[in-house]
TIPADREN-877380 format. One record per residue (C-alpha): x, y, z; residue in three letters. Coordinates in steps of 0.1 Angstrom, whole numbers, plus 5000, padded with zeros to 4 digits. Example, Ala and Ser with C-alpha at 12.3 -4.5 7.8 and 13.67 -1.06 7.14 Angstrom:
TIPADREN-877380
512349555078ala/513749895071ser/
//
This chain:
TIPADREN-877380
518525383471met/518925623442gln/516125733419phe/518225993401ile/521425933382lys/524526063399ser/525726243368asp/522526443364ile/523226813357asn/520127033360ile/520927403358asp/519227513390phe/521427823395ile/520727933359gly/517027943367arg/517428133400arg/515928453386asn/512728263377ile/512728123412ala/513228463427tyr/510128593408cys/508128293420ile/509128343456ser/508528713453gly/504928663440val/504228403467leu/505528633495leu/503528933482leu/500428723480leu/501028593515ser/501428943529ile/498429073509ala/496128803522thr/497228873558leu/496529243553leu/493229163537phe/492128943566his/493529183592gly/496228943603gly/496128573611pro/492828423622lys/493628323658tyr/492028013673gly/490827983709ile/494327923721asp/495428273711phe/492228483709ala/490528353740gly/487028223742gly/485227893745thr/485227583723val/482627313725ile/482726973707gln/479326803705val/477826493689lys/474226443681phe/472326113676asp/470526243644ser/470926513618ala/470526873632val/471027223617thr/473727473626ala/470927733630ala/469227533657ser/472527493676ile/473227863675arg/469727943687lys/470027703717gly/473427843727leu/472328213725glu/469528123750glu/472228053776ile/474428363769gly/476928213743ile/476328483717thr/477428473680gln/478828123681pro/480627983651thr/479327633643val/481027403619gln/480827033610val/483526833626phe/484626513608gly/482226343584glu/478726483580ala/477126153588gln/478726153623asp/476526453632his/479426603651glu/480026983655phe/482727223668leu/481327533683ile/483527843690arg/482528163709ser/484428473719asp/482728443753val/485028303780ser/482928073802glu/484427893832glu/484427513824val/482427323850ser/480127023851glu/477127253856glu/478027443824leu/478227113804gln/474926993817asn/473327323809arg/474727323774ile/473526953768gly/470027023780glu/469627343760thr/470927183728leu/468726883732lys/465727103736thr/466727333707ala/467527053682thr/465226773693gly/468126523693ser/470126363721asp/473526523724val/476926413739glu/479226693751ile/482626563741arg/484726853754arg/484327213766val/487527433768glu/487927793778met/490928023774val/490828373789gly/491828673766pro/494928753787gln/496028393786val/495528393748gly/497528703744lys/500428563765asp/500428243745leu/500428443713arg/503528643724glu/505328333736lys/504728153703ala/506328453685leu/509228453708phe/509628073704ala/510028103666met/512328413669phe/514628243694tyr/514727933673ala/515928133643leu/518628303664leu/520027983679phe/520027833644ile/522328123635thr/524828023661ile/524827663648tyr/525127753611ile/527828023617ser/529827793640gly/529627483618arg/530227633584phe/532227953592glu/533827873626leu/532428203640lys/531028063672trp/532028363694val/530828633670gln/527528473664ser/527028393701gly/527728763711ile/525428893684met/522528653694val/523028743731ala/522829113724val/519729073702leu/517928853727ile/518829103755gly/517529403735ala/514329223725val/513729123761tyr/514329473775leu/512129633749leu/509329383756ser/509329493792leu/508629843779leu/505429713764lys/506629763728val/504329573703ser/505729223702ile/505029153665pro/506629483655phe/509529423678leu/510329083665ile/510029193628leu/512429473635ser/514829243652ala/514829003623leu/515629283599ile/518429403621val/519729043623ser/519829003585leu/521729333582val/524229213608leu/524628883590phe/525629073559trp/528229293575phe/529629023597leu/529828793566gln/527528513580phe/526728413545lys/525628063553tyr/523528173582ala/521928443561met/521028193534gly/519527953559ala/517528223578ile/516228393547val/515028053535ala/513327973568leu/511628313569ile/510528253533his/509027913543asp/507228033574val/505828343557thr/504328153528ile/502927883550thr/501228143572val/499928313540gly/498427993527val/496627943561phe/495328303559ser/494228243523leu/492127943533phe/490928123564asp/492327853587lys/492827923624glu/496227953641phe/496527753673ser/499227603694leu/499427283672pro/500027513642ile/502927683659ile/504327333666ala/503927263629ala/505727583619leu/508627493643leu/508627143627thr/508827303592ile/511727523604ile/513627213615gly/512827013584tyr/513727293560ser/517027363579leu/518026993577asn/517626993539asp/519527323536thr/522427193558ile/522826883536ile/523227103505val/525527343524phe/527727053535asp/528226933499arg/528927293488ile/531627323515arg/533126983504glu/533227083468asn/534727423475leu/537827223488lys/537826953461lys/537127163429ile/538027513440ser/539227603405lys/535527613393asn/533427923398ser/531027933427leu/527927903406asp/529127583390ile/530127443425ile/526727523440ile/524827383410asn/526927063411gln/526327033449ser/522527063445ile/522526803418asn/524626563439glu/522226583468thr/519026593446leu/518326223449ser/518426233487arg/516326553488thr/513526403467ile/513626073485leu/513426233519thr/510726473509ser/508526213492ser/508725963520thr/507926233546thr/505126363525leu/503526013523val/503326003561val/501926353564val/499326283537leu/498225983557ala/497826203587leu/495926463566phe/493426213551phe/493125953579leu/494126133611gly/490726303618gly/489726663623gly/491926723654ile/495226703635ile/493826803600his/495227153601asp/498527043616phe/499026803588ala/497927063562phe/500627303575ala/503227023572leu/502226943536ile/502727313526ile/505927343546gly/507527023532ile/506927143496gly/508027503503ile/511027383524gly/512327153497thr/511927433471tyr/513727693493ser/516727473501ser/517427453463ile/516227793450phe/516528023479val/519227933505ala/521927823481ser/521628103455pro/522028353484ile/525628243487leu/526228333451leu/524428663455ala/526528743485trp/529828663467gln/528828883437lys/527829173460ala/531129153479val/533029133447gly/531529463435lys/532729643466arg/
//
């Protein structure tokens, strides 16, 4: 199935400076909103605390729920409507880590019934300790970092046949990060520094395809995180799963374009690189749009019909699919051209 004519010739590369400006603005806004909010807003999974999901038989107010919970020592709880308003269902979060037990659930149910005057069903009570939350947060960062490094091996090996060089570089970086983590170096700072060092090494070792792919993935994840921070949404384990999904989705789209660029470099090598890249993007454009649109339909269905549990997960995927499709065209591929021009000036 082809919705776009095979002979289409949109000048994507000619508009790359406009795309760079758009990406720069989005990245700066993402960083600014993270700084303004003091970093991501962590959910119970990462910050620790207690989450309670309750359903009432009739309409109640958030204030009455808070008052009842404070009577049993759950101080300063955050109460928000969960699902549709007519369902009278609420999600309650607190920084207090309470051990989950049947006694606790009975006590919460009795207190809320007295405070609100409505029968209540305790649907779930979950607790995560602060140390467990910190460990999960660090492991999530490591998961994304290691995913990017192993992607480097695959890209460098497949497109540039540099399996050994990339493998050695990744092994050294992983070893250095692990040793420094044992010395209690701040994990976010450590991983950020390692990513910067990785990009510098890509440049000097001439991993141009890997550099294009990794820069695009960092671009996608940063903007998605920035949008979450802008809308004051919480980061939890499902959101980390969504970010890893976005990495895989964006990488797949980038590899399709890179494959066509590599083929065209052999078939029409007499043309300049910017013409070859632009032709390759146009030749894969129909597949890119078809894949993105069909995936987006599924994710939109999850977003609107999947319920509150997976709402934020689907929201992250919607942002990621859009940004990932954009970056495979306007970020990853133009970096190959930028690399060649920079090398040519040496």
